[in-house]
C-alpha positions as a Markdown table, in Angstrom:
| # | Residue | x | y | z |
|---|---|---|---|---|
| 1 | Met | 0.0 | 0.0 | 0.0 |
| 2 | Ile | 2.8 | 2.4 | 0.8 |
| 3 | Gly | 4.4 | 1.6 | -2.5 |
| 4 | Gly | 1.2 | 2.5 | -4.4 |
| 5 | Leu | 0.9 | 5.8 | -2.6 |
| 6 | Ile | 4.5 | 6.6 | -3.4 |
| 7 | Ala | 3.9 | 5.7 | -7.0 |
| 8 | Ile | 0.9 | 8.1 | -7.2 |
| 9 | Ala | 2.9 | 10.8 | -5.6 |
| 10 | Ile | 5.7 | 10.3 | -8.2 |
| 11 | Ala | 3.2 | 10.4 | -11.0 |
| 12 | Ile | 1.8 | 13.7 | -9.8 |
| 13 | Trp | 5.3 | 15.1 | -9.2 |
| 14 | Phe | 6.5 | 14.2 | -12.7 |
| 15 | Tyr | 3.3 | 15.4 | -14.3 |
| 16 | Arg | 3.4 | 18.8 | -12.5 |
| 17 | Thr | 7.1 | 19.2 | -13.3 |
| 18 | Ala | 6.4 | 18.5 | -17.0 |
| 19 | Val | 3.6 | 21.0 | -17.1 |
| 20 | Gln | 5.7 | 23.6 | -15.2 |
| 21 | Ile | 8.5 | 23.4 | -17.8 |
| 22 | Gln | 5.9 | 23.3 | -20.6 |
| 23 | Asp | 6.8 | 19.9 | -21.9 |
| 24 | Pro | 4.1 | 18.7 | -24.4 |
| 25 | Arg | 4.2 | 15.2 | -22.9 |
| 26 | Pro | 3.3 | 15.3 | -19.2 |
| 27 | Val | 1.6 | 11.9 | -19.1 |
| 28 | Phe | 4.6 | 10.4 | -20.8 |
| 29 | Trp | 6.8 | 11.7 | -18.0 |
| 30 | Ala | 4.4 | 10.6 | -15.3 |
| 31 | Val | 4.4 | 7.1 | -16.6 |
| 32 | Asn | 8.2 | 7.1 | -16.9 |
| 33 | Gly | 8.6 | 8.2 | -13.3 |
| 34 | Val | 6.4 | 5.5 | -12.0 |
| 35 | Ala | 8.1 | 2.9 | -14.2 |
| 36 | Ala | 11.5 | 3.9 | -12.9 |
| 37 | Tyr | 10.3 | 3.6 | -9.4 |
| 38 | Tyr | 8.6 | 0.2 | -9.8 |
| 39 | Ile | 11.6 | -1.3 | -11.7 |
| 40 | Val | 13.8 | -0.6 | -8.7 |
| 41 | Val | 11.3 | -1.8 | -6.2 |
| 42 | Phe | 10.7 | -5.0 | -8.2 |
| 43 | Val | 14.4 | -5.8 | -8.6 |
| 44 | Trp | 14.9 | -5.1 | -4.9 |
| 45 | Trp | 12.1 | -7.5 | -4.1 |
| 46 | Ile | 13.5 | -10.2 | -6.3 |
| 47 | Leu | 17.2 | -9.9 | -5.3 |
| 48 | Val | 17.1 | -8.8 | -1.7 |
| 49 | Leu | 13.7 | -8.9 | 0.0 |
| 50 | Lys | 12.6 | -12.4 | -1.1 |
| 51 | Pro | 15.8 | -14.2 | -0.1 |
| 52 | Ala | 16.0 | -12.2 | 3.2 |
| 53 | Ser | 12.4 | -12.9 | 4.1 |
| 54 | Ala | 13.1 | -16.6 | 4.1 |
| 55 | Ser | 15.9 | -16.2 | 6.7 |
| 56 | Leu | 14.2 | -13.4 | 8.7 |
| 57 | His | 10.7 | -15.0 | 8.7 |
| 58 | His | 10.9 | -15.7 | 12.5 |
| 59 | Gly | 12.1 | -13.0 | 14.8 |
| 60 | Gly | 13.4 | -10.5 | 12.2 |
| 61 | Thr | 10.3 | -8.4 | 11.6 |
| 62 | Met | 12.1 | -5.0 | 12.2 |
| 63 | Lys | 14.9 | -6.0 | 9.8 |
| 64 | Leu | 12.4 | -7.1 | 7.3 |
| 65 | Tyr | 10.4 | -3.9 | 7.6 |
| 66 | Ala | 13.7 | -1.9 | 7.2 |
| 67 | Leu | 14.4 | -3.9 | 4.0 |
| 68 | His | 10.9 | -3.0 | 2.7 |
| 69 | Val | 11.5 | 0.7 | 3.4 |
| 70 | Ala | 14.9 | 0.6 | 1.8 |
| 71 | Gly | 13.4 | -0.7 | -1.4 |
| 72 | Tyr | 10.9 | 2.2 | -1.5 |
| 73 | Ala | 13.7 | 4.6 | -0.7 |
| 74 | Leu | 15.9 | 3.3 | -3.6 |
| 75 | Gly | 12.9 | 3.5 | -6.0 |
| 76 | Leu | 12.3 | 7.1 | -4.9 |
| 77 | Leu | 15.9 | 7.9 | -5.3 |
| 78 | Leu | 16.0 | 6.6 | -8.9 |
| 79 | Ala | 12.8 | 8.5 | -9.7 |
| 80 | Trp | 14.4 | 11.7 | -8.3 |
| 81 | Phe | 17.5 | 11.0 | -10.5 |
| 82 | Val | 15.4 | 10.5 | -13.6 |
| 83 | Arg | 13.5 | 13.7 | -12.9 |
| 84 | Lys | 16.7 | 15.7 | -12.4 |
| 85 | Arg | 18.7 | 14.1 | -15.2 |
| 86 | Trp | 16.1 | 13.8 | -18.0 |
| 87 | Leu | 12.9 | 15.7 | -17.2 |
| 88 | Ala | 14.3 | 18.9 | -15.8 |
| 89 | Ser | 17.1 | 18.9 | -18.4 |
| 90 | Ser | 14.6 | 18.7 | -21.2 |
| 91 | Ala | 13.4 | 22.2 | -20.2 |
| 92 | Gly | 16.7 | 23.6 | -21.5 |
| 93 | Glu | 16.3 | 21.8 | -24.8 |
| 94 | Ser | 12.8 | 23.0 | -25.5 |
| 95 | Ser | 13.6 | 26.7 | -24.9 |
């Protein structure tokens, strides 16, 4: 549920940034931001969270929760990077 709320916030963030810089494709950027976020979260889930949950299933709930939050944080970090690197830099190209 937290991941879905973060994805919605990222879509709004990217959409509003694209509108602010007057990019003609705000929906494209919103979809790309959410896709970047979910790719990282999915890879984190496959490579880290799934194997760790097997070993931390009993007694490691705080560590498991921290791993969940770390995946969301990495996804958000990549979305921020995509926004800074490509979306915000496209404003200079369109002017």
